[in-house]
Structure formats: structure tokens, C-alpha cells
N, C-alpha and C positions, 0 to 999 in steps of 0.2 A: 521801894519798888513801885512801878507804875500801877495804877488801879485799873486794869483792863478786865473786861467781862470774860468769863470762862464759858465756852459753849461745848457742844458735843462733837465738834469738828476734829478730824484727825489731820495733822500736818505731816507731810513727808518732806524732809529736808534733803535736797540733792536733786540733780538732774542728769546724772550719768547713767552708766550701764546698770549698776545695782539698783538705782532708783526705778529704772524701767521695769525690773523684775518685781519690785514691790507694787508698782502701779498695776501690773497684770493681776497680781494676787488680790489687791484691794478692789479692783473692778470685778474679779471673779467672786468676791464675797459681798458684792453689791453695797459697798461702803461709800459714804460721802467723805471726800478728803480734799485737801488743798496741797499742791506741790509748790514748794519754795525753793528757788534756785538762785544762783549768783549771776553767772555770766549769760549773755544773750545767745551765744553760739550753742552751748549745750542745751539751753532751754528751747531754742528753735529746733534743734535736732529731735528733742524729745516730743515736742508738739507735733512735728511732722510724722514721726514714727508711730506714736500712739494716740494721736488726736486728743491731746490733753492740754489744758491751760496750765501755764507755769507762771507764777508770780516771781519776777526777777528782782535783783537788787539785794538778795540775802535776807537774813532774819530781821535786821533792823528795819528795812523797808516794809517787810510783811507786817511787823508789829505796829508800826506807825500808820500803815495803810488800813489794816483791818481793825485796829483798835481793840483787839481781843487776843487771847492766847488759847491754844487748844487744850482739851482734856488729856489727849495723848499725842505723842510725837514719835516718828520713826526717823532716825538719823542715818542717811545713806550717802554721805559725802566722801571725799577722798580720805584716806587714812590719816594724813597729816592735818586734817581739819576736824576729825572726830571729836577730839578733846574740846577745842574752843567752841564748837557748835553745841555740844551737849552741855557744857558749862553755861553758855548763854541761855539755853532753854531752862536750866535749873534756876538760874538767877532771876528770870522773869516769872517764875512760879509754876512752870509745867510740872505736874506731879507724876506722870507716867511716861517713861521714855524707853524705847527700844533702840539701841545703838549698835551699828555694825561692829563686829570684832575688829581689833582688840580693844576698842573704846579710847585708847590713848596710844601714843607712839612709844611710850616708855612707862616704867612703873610709877614714876612720880606723878604723871598725868592721871593714871588710873586711880592712884591713891587719892588725889585731890577730888576727883569726881565722886568717889565713894564717900569722902568726908562731907562734901557739899550736899549730896543726896541725903545723907543721914541728918545733917543739920536742918535741912528744909523739909524733912519728912516726905521725901520724894522717893519714887521707885525707879531705878534704872536697871535695865536688863541688857546683857550683852548677847548679840544675835549669833549664837552657834547653831545654825540651822540643821546641821547633821544629827543633832539630838532628835530631830523630828522626822527622820527618814522612815519610810515604811519598813525597810530592812531592820532598823533598830527596834521598832515597835514589835515586829514579829520575833526578833531575838529575845526581847525582854520577856515575852510570854513563855518561850522555851526555857529560858534560864530559871524563871519562877517555878515552872513545873518540875525542873530537874533539881531544885533545891539550892540554887545559887551558883555563883562563879567560884571555881577552884583556882584557876590561874588564867593569865592572858599575856599576850605579847603583841607588839605593834611596831610599825616602821613608818617614819615620816620623811623619807627621802625627798628632797627637792631637786629639780632639774636646774642646776646652777648655770649650765651653758645657755639656758634661755633667760633665766632671771637676771643675769648680769647685763643683758641687753635691754631690759625693760626700763623705761623712763619712770622712775619713782623717786620720791624724796629720799636723799641719802640715809637719813636716820631710819626711815622705814625699812630699807634694804638691810641696814646693819642690825635691825631687830626682826629679821624675816621669820625667825622661829616663832616669836611672839605674834607677829602680824599674820602669819599664814599656817605654819606647821601646827600650831595649837589646835587647829580644827581636829586633827587626829588625836592628839594627846587629851584634849577635853573629852572627846567621845570615849576614849579608852577608860578614863577615870570615871566618866559618867556611868558607863556600863559595868566596869570591873570593880570600881571602888576607889576611894580617896586613899593615897599612900599614908601609911604610918611611918615607915622607914623607906628611904630611897638612897641608893648609892649610885653615883654617876661617874662616867669617864668621858673624856672628849680630847680631841687633838686637832692639829692643823688649823685651817682657817682660810677664808677667801678675801680678796681685796674689798668686796662689798659686805662681807659678813666675817669680820676678823676674829671674833671670839672663838669660833670653832666651825668645822665642816664635817667632822666625823664624830658620831655620838653613840654611846652605849651605856646601858645601866640596868639596874634591877632593884626590886624592892618588894614590900609586902603591904597590903592594904589594911585599913582599920578592921575589916571583917576577916582577915587572915588569908586572902587570896594573894598568891605570889605572882609577880609579873616581871617581864623584861622588855627591853626595846633595843633597836639598832637602827642607825641611819647614817648613810654616807652620801653627802652632797657632791662628791667628786667621782661617783661611780653610778652605774645604772641602778635603778630601783623605782619604787612607787609607794604610795600610801597603802597600808595594810593593817588590819586588826583581826586577831584571832582570839576567841573566847573558848575556854575549856570548862565543861561541867562533868558531872558523874556519868552522863549518858551521851553527851554530844561534844563535838568540836564545831564551832561556828566560825565561819570565815567570811569576812567582809572584804571582797576583792572583785571589783572596786567597792567602795564603801556603800554605794547605792544598792548593791546586790548582796544576797545572803546565800552562802553555800553551807551545807551541813554534812557532817560525817558521823554516823552512828557508831556506838561502841561495838566492836567485833566485826566491823566492816572497813574495807579499804576505799570504798566508793565515796567521793565527794560530790554531792548532789546539789544542784541549784534549786532553791525554794521558789515557787511561784508566789509572788507578792500581790497584795491589793494596792498597787502603786500608781493608779491612774493620776492622782494629784501630783506625784513626783515626776510623771512624764509630761503632763500638761504645763506645769510650772517649774521653776527652779526647784530641784529636789529639797524637800523639807520646809520650804518657805511658806507654803500655804498653811500648814498646820502650826508653824511657829507664829505667824501673824494672827491666826485664829486664837491661839492660846493667849497671846498678848492682849488682843482687843476684848476678849471675853473674861479676862482676869483669871484664866486657868494657868497659873504661873508655876506649877509644880516642877515642870521640866525646863523652865527658863533659868538662866544663870544670872543671879543678882550681882551687881557691880562689886559689892563688898566681898563676896565669895570669889569672884574673878580676881580681885586684887590679892586675896589670900593665896590662891593657887599660883598666881604669877610670882609672888614673893617667895613662897616656900619651895616651889617645884620648877616653874618655867625658867626662872633666872638661873637656877642651879643646873638644870639640864643643858641650857644653852651657853653657860659660862658668861652670863651678863654681870657686869658690875652693878651692885645695888647702892 
């Protein structure tokens, strides 16, 4: 491995729309950072839009030019490049990485990253920013006061009539549940608990997502909370999560908002949140980046745990071949 100096710089890898959101957050936190991009066109657009310098030519050029590696890196490239970029960062010795979900385009890639990270004693976290919503923070307080989650249900319907027209890598679209729908499922399991038992059902399929397009299932978590889910990608719907405690029903619809129903009441009331950061920046992103940069990683998802969830539950729900 090349003997480069390690400094306190933060490298942001990527120059697309998601990278732009990270730049806003890093500027808002008054952090020094470098943006590493590949192509000239995306870099030029980013420089014009946000008045930021972008070092083009990809990681190899950045490493050879700067002759050092960062202490922390954020990977915000296209989904089909997440694996190769994160792997390269691990192989040159970067010890702390935050990579956009789902970190790899399939389970084999996620597993390989987890193994390399463990071998190199590096920490890789998968960026599920919805864990850091103000709505989630408020709900967690209510759940704790109420004595925990008794049950929950969720929906991860995707709008197939739109997705089928999006220009994406074919394998990314064929693993769309992993690449996108897991935002909802991760949040459900993060709040409600990790499954102990899970029974799944699925049917049909789409030309771009052949494994299934209609999903249903139920289970029980390690703490005894029962749950169910339903999703139909060929019918109208949206993302939804509902949590039930002894005193309240908590409804995330949309996920950025929190509605509450008290026991003995039919009224579903919207809670006023302290969500200025979720309004100013991409929701959840500011606090997620803050947690990563300050090593407050309790709510971040480690790559090894992400692989475990993907292997045990996500592949099963979506009918993916392992």
C-alpha cells in the first residue's frame, strides 16, 4: 500500500446531485473538505452551482496529486459505482467511510466491503439518512416514555410507472428494493426492532424488477413486537410507517412528518417538530453527517450489520437470489 500522509481533511467523492447536498451540509458545519469527481461536465455544473472547487479525474488522480489520504471520506457517487469507490478507499487505507445506500448493487458487493473493512480495521457506515429525521427523534422520545414498541406496520410502494422510465444501471433497477425501498424497511426495523421471525409472500414482477412487484409479510422482533408490511408496485401507494405503543399510534406520513393518535381518541394530530435543519438541508442529512464526523455513531448503520440485514431479510422480502 502506498505510504501517503494522513491528514484531517474530509474527502467527498462524487459530483452529482447527492454530492451537492453533502456540500451544503459540510459548508453549514464549517468543515474543510475536498470534492473528488470524475467527469468534467458534472464537476463544472457543481462548481457553477455551489461555487466549489472539484478535483477531477477520479480517486487515482486525487491520490497521486495530493499525495495523501483523508481521515474520513463520504462516498456519494452513482449506485453502480458505490462498491468500487468504497473498495478503493479501503484499499488505500481510509479508516472512516460514510457511503450512500445501499453501498453495493448486490449482496456479494456488500459482503466484500464488510470483509475488507473488517480485515483493514476500518469503519464503513451506510447512509440511511431517515434515521436522523426530526420526526424519528421525537418519536423515539415518545416510544421510550410509553415503554416501548408493541407493534408496527409499513408500506414501501414504489411508483413503477416513473421508475421504469428512469435511466439507471439495469442491475440497480432489478435490485430496486435494495437500492431504494430499504429506506423504509431500515427505518421500520431501526425504530420497531430487528426481526426474530419473518414470514414473507410475494407475487408477479416487472420487466425491470422481475423478482416481484407485490409484497406482503409479517413477523415478530427480538423484543416481541409484532409487525406486518404490504407493498404493491403496480397500484397506487406511498411510503408509510406506523408505530403502536400502549398510549399512542405514531404515523410517519410522509416520513418527514409525525402524526399522533392518543389512546381513547379518534383524532390524528400532527406534531410540531424542531425540524429547521430538515427544512434547510436534505432531511436527516445534517445530523447524519454530524454524527459521522464527530464519531457519534450509535445511530449509524455499520456495513457488517447492513450485510446481515440484507442477507437475512431484504433478499427474502424481495425474492432475490442469494
